[in-house]
Backbone as a ProteinNet text record, in pm:
[ID]
protein_1_A
[PRIMARY]
MDASDINYDKFFRPSCSEILNTTDLNYSFFDKYFNKKTNEINLEDSLLKTPEDTLINYYTILKSASYYEESSGKYAGCGSTGADNAYYPVAYNFLSKEYKKIKL
[TERTIARY]
-1392.6	-1387.6	-1298.4	-1347.8	-1262.8	-1226.8	-1147.8	-1094.8	-1204	-1316.5	-1422.9	-1488.2	-1466.4	-1523.5	-1435.9	-1315	-1221.1	-1230	-1246.5	-1249.2	-1108.2	-1029.9	-891.8	-880.5	-978.1	-970.1	-967.4	-1023.4	-1022	-879.2	-786.8	-647.6	-570.9	-620.1	-548.1	-616.3	-744.7	-821.5	-898.4	-866.8	-943.2	-1075.7	-1098.7	-1216.5	-1332	-1451.5	-1571.4	-1618.2	-1546.4	-1582.2	-1563.4	-1626.5	-1615.3	-1469.6	-1428.5	-1292.6	-1275.7	-1174.6	-1144.9	-1048.5	-964.3	-855.6	-887.2	-955.2	-987.5	-902.2	-806.4	-719	-617.9	-600.4	-494.6	-404.5	-278.6	-182.1	-120.6	-108	-42	108.2	182	328.2	381.5	315.4	368.1	372.9	288.6	294.1	433.7	497	625.5	745.6	723.7	835	929.3	873.7	957.4	1036.6	1003.3	1070.3	1174.5	1174.1	1268.4	1412.2	1494.7	1638.9	1675.7	1585.5	1618.1	1645.9	1734.2	1759.5	1640.5	1621	1507.1	1501.3	1615.8	1617	1598.3	1595.2	1571.7	1425.2	1343.1	1201.6	1120.4	1044.1	950.7	810	729.4	592.8	507.3	414.2	320.4	226.6	193.1	102	-32.7	-74.8	-206.1	-212.7	-98.7	-96.3	-116.4	-98	-94.6	-198.5	-305	-403.9	-463.1	-506.6	-567.8	-501.8	-518.2	-463.4	-519.2	-647.6	-706	-645.3	-629.5	-565.8	-423.8	-352.4	-214.9	-208.4	-293.6	-295.7	-337.1	-441.7	-489.4	-382.5	-318.9	-215.8	-92.3	-56.6	55.4	27.6	-90.1	-122.9	-150.4	-191.4	-206.1	-70.4	30.3	165.4	217.2	195	236.5	159.9	31.1	-49	6.6	46.3	103.6	234.7	307	435.7	419.7	303.4	285	153.6	112.8	-15.8	-10.9	-124.9	-136.7	-181.8	-138.4	-169.7	-273.3	-398.4	-509.4	-508	-470.6	-476.2	-379.6	-279.4	-181.2	-230.1	-346.9	-396	-341.8	-256	-202.5	-280.7	-333.3	-421.3	-352.6	-226.3	-147.9	-5.5	71.8	209	241.8	345.6	390.3	411.1	316.9	324.8	428	478	574.8	713.9	740.9	872.4	980.3	1084.4	1194.5	1180.1	1064.8	1042.3	1055.9	1119.3	1131.3	1211.4	1286.7	1364.6	1277.2	1147.4	1056.4	951.2	882.8	766.9	801.1	892.9	921.5	987.7	1080.8	1132.9	1023.7	928.6	817.8	735.3	700.5	622.5	698.8	827.9	911	899.6	883.2	875.1	743.3	648.9	526.9	552.1	657.9	689.4	748.6	722.9	775.7	927.6	993.1	1138	1171.6	1086.2	1108.8	1099.5	1002.7	984.6	1102.6	1152.5	1265.1	1391.4	1401	1518.2	1515.9	1399.2	1385.1	1455.9	1537.4	1607.3	1521.5	1467.7	1381.2	1458.2
-2224	-2119.7	-2007.7	-1884.5	-1772.9	-1691.2	-1586.3	-1509.2	-1449.2	-1412.4	-1350.4	-1449.4	-1579	-1680.9	-1711.2	-1657.9	-1689.9	-1585.2	-1630.3	-1540.3	-1536.4	-1437.3	-1427.4	-1403.1	-1335	-1302.3	-1425.2	-1536.6	-1655	-1705.5	-1668.4	-1709	-1613.5	-1491	-1389.5	-1348.4	-1373.6	-1324.9	-1438.3	-1470.5	-1574.3	-1522.9	-1392.1	-1331.3	-1323.2	-1327.4	-1307.4	-1162.4	-1079.3	-937.9	-866.2	-751.6	-670.1	-629.3	-621.9	-581.5	-432.1	-396.5	-255.9	-198.2	-281.4	-236.3	-264.1	-170.1	-185.8	-95.1	-27.7	64.2	-12.8	28.9	-25.6	89.4	79.5	183	147.2	245.6	217.8	237.2	190.3	195.5	336.4	435.9	572.4	624.3	570.7	609.7	584.6	477.5	436.2	499.4	570.6	627.8	711	791.7	880.7	805.2	676.1	597.1	500	476.6	380.5	422.9	324.1	341.9	439.9	457.6	538.5	445.3	489	413.2	432.9	337.9	342.5	473.6	521.6	645	771	757.7	871.8	885.1	791.7	790.3	866.8	963.7	1038.8	1011.9	953.2	920.5	1046.2	1045.8	1156.8	1158	1276.1	1288.5	1223.5	1224.2	1166.7	1016.9	950.8	807.2	779.7	882.4	864	949.3	989.2	1080.2	1029.2	905.8	845.2	709.4	653.1	518.7	416.1	426.5	333.2	352.6	477.2	504.8	450.2	466.4	418.9	268.5	194.4	48	6.7	68.1	33	62.8	177.7	213.2	124.6	86.8	-6.3	-138.1	-193.1	-320.4	-305.6	-188.3	-163.9	-172.7	-116.2	-120.8	-263.4	-337.4	-478.8	-558.4	-527.9	-595.1	-563.1	-438.4	-398.8	-469.9	-501.6	-569.1	-712.8	-769.7	-910.2	-932.3	-835.9	-848.2	-947.6	-997.7	-1085.9	-1001.8	-1037.9	-960.1	-1033.6	-1000.6	-1069	-1050.5	-931.2	-902.8	-987.9	-1045.5	-1126	-1267.9	-1301	-1437.5	-1527.4	-1471.7	-1546.4	-1501.9	-1595.9	-1560	-1567.8	-1591.1	-1587	-1554.6	-1514.4	-1479.1	-1343.9	-1286.1	-1159	-1060.7	-972.8	-875.4	-769.1	-759.2	-654.7	-710	-828.7	-889.1	-796.5	-779.7	-693	-550.8	-518.5	-382.5	-373.4	-471.3	-472.5	-354.3	-288.6	-174	-51.6	-63.3	46.5	2.1	-105.3	-142.7	-167.7	-257	-293.5	-180.8	-104.6	10.3	113.5	132.6	224.9	170.1	42.6	-18.7	-11.2	-33.2	-28	107.7	213.2	347.9	376.6	286.6	300.3	261.9	187.7	144.1	259.5	260.1	366.9	351.2	459.3	455.3	358.6	355.3	264.7	118.9	89.8	-47.6	-90.9	-0.7	-32.5	-69	-20	-47.4	-187.1	-250	-380.8	-486.1	-565.2	-675.8	-799.4	-846.5	-965	-1090.3
-1704.5	-1604.4	-1657.5	-1648.2	-1687.2	-1562.7	-1583	-1469.9	-1382.9	-1440.5	-1362	-1265.3	-1286.1	-1198.3	-1076.9	-1075.9	-969.2	-859.2	-736.2	-621.6	-562.3	-602.7	-558.6	-409	-351.1	-209.5	-121.1	-166.3	-81.2	-58.1	-144.7	-127.5	-37.2	-23.5	50.8	180.6	193.3	307.3	373.1	494.8	563.1	618.1	613.9	673.2	573.7	626.5	544.2	550.8	623.5	636.3	503.6	493.8	373.2	350.4	226	190.7	216.5	292.9	319.1	217	162.4	77.2	-69.6	-131.8	-274.4	-361.3	-300.5	-373.5	-456.1	-577.8	-662.7	-702.7	-666.9	-704.2	-838.5	-924.8	-1052.3	-1035.9	-1133	-1124.3	-1106.1	-1164.4	-1157	-1013.1	-925.1	-784.1	-726	-768.5	-712.6	-782	-892.5	-968.6	-882	-794.5	-711.8	-605.7	-583.4	-480.3	-536.1	-666.7	-724.7	-701.4	-670.9	-652.8	-542.2	-446.1	-328.9	-212.6	-127.5	-4.9	88.4	175.3	266.1	343.7	389.1	468.1	382.9	251.3	161.9	122.4	165.4	127.3	230.1	182.8	266.7	215.3	300.6	261.2	254.2	161.3	148.3	269	316.5	431	403.8	278.1	244.2	273.7	279.7	309.7	458	540.8	686	758.8	690.2	749.4	880.1	879.2	997.1	1021.1	1139.8	1162	1061.8	1030.5	934.1	795.6	752.5	623	619.3	729.7	736.9	715.1	784.9	768.6	628.1	578	444	339.7	349.7	251.5	263.8	384.9	405.5	333.3	355.8	291.9	142.1	99.4	-44.6	-113.2	-51	-107.8	-110.1	-2.9	-2.4	-106.9	-123.2	-225.8	-364.7	-385.4	-514.3	-541.6	-435.8	-450.9	-499.4	-481.1	-519.2	-593.4	-672	-737.5	-852.9	-888.4	-1004.1	-1122.6	-1238.1	-1356.9	-1439.4	-1413.8	-1478.7	-1630.6	-1677.4	-1820.6	-1902	-1835.8	-1907.9	-1932.8	-1874.7	-1887.2	-1777.6	-1692.9	-1579.5	-1457.2	-1385.4	-1275.2	-1140.1	-1138.7	-1015.7	-1056.3	-963.4	-995.5	-940	-987.6	-933.1	-1046.9	-1065.3	-1173	-1149.2	-1027.8	-996.5	-969.1	-1016.9	-996.7	-1051.2	-975.4	-1018	-969	-910	-862.3	-710.8	-651	-505.5	-453.1	-540.3	-494.6	-469.7	-488.3	-454.3	-354.2	-379.6	-298	-151.8	-125.3	12.9	92.5	35.8	110.9	144.2	54.1	82.9	198.7	193.4	301.3	433.5	429.3	550.3	619.1	540.5	596.7	667.2	661.2	739.9	885.9	911.5	1046.8	1127	1255.6	1340.7	1356.2	1391.2	1414.1	1526.7	1628.9	1741.3	1695.7	1612.2	1566.2	1478	1398.4	1309.8	1389.4	1511.7	1594.5	1657.3	1660.1	1723.2	1638.9	1701.8	1633.2	1647.7	1537.7	1542.8	1516.1
[MASK]
++++++++++++++++++++++++++++++++++++++++++++++++++++++++++++++++++++++++++++++++++++++++++++++++++++++++

């Protein structure tokens, strides 16, 4: 079995519906966000055009934070390990100010 035979979505998606999130962000997208505090991050308007775009882009960023690196010959794992100082703070900024105030 090689990598093309593996259906990765079965591990991440319980749904049989069509995949909405086919966007892959490259590392350079996050360059402007590295080593910034959460409150210093301003999301681009293009990420928030519509409610659907907002959700898709939020989950795209989370997907980028834990993607597998197929080209390395490893079919699972975290290709972005060590880059948490960009991915998760960016995703956090998709949340509303009201939601951020909630103590969970």
